[in-house]
N, C-alpha and C positions, 0 to 999 in steps of 0.2 A: 504494500500500500504506500509506503514511504517513497518507493521508487517512482510511482505514478505522480506523486506530489512534486518530486524533484524534476521530473520531465515537464510538468506543467510550468514550474518556475523557470526552467530553461527556455521554454517557448516564449514566456512573457518577456524574459530578458533579451532574447533574440529579436523579438518584435520591437522592443524599446530601443535596442541598438540601431536597427534599421530606420526607425522613426527619428531618432536623434541625428542620424547621419543625414537624413533628408532635410532636417531643420538647421543645418550648418553649425552644429555644436562642434566644439574642439574634438580633434581626432582621438585624443586619449580617452575621452569620455565614452564614446561608443565602442572603442576597442576594449575598454575595461568591462563594459556590459557583455560583449561577446566572450571575453575570457571567463567571466562569472558563469555565463550560460554553459560554456564548455566544461567547467568544473562541476556544475550541477548535473550535467549528463554523465560525467565520469562517476560521480557519487551514486547516481541512480543505477548505473551498470554495476558498480561494486556491491550495492545492496542486493542485487539479484543473484550474485554468486553464492553457491552453497557454502555454508560454514561447517566447522567441525562439530 
């Protein structure tokens, strides 16, 4: 369940990044949003791996 929430957060962050890019925000802002989205997707994947 947590992985689904993290994937949703990643989607919102990616949408926000592309929106900020279109609004002429500084480059580091939307790159930071994309980096956070990537980390959220990575965390979602790691939560799906079987544990011991």
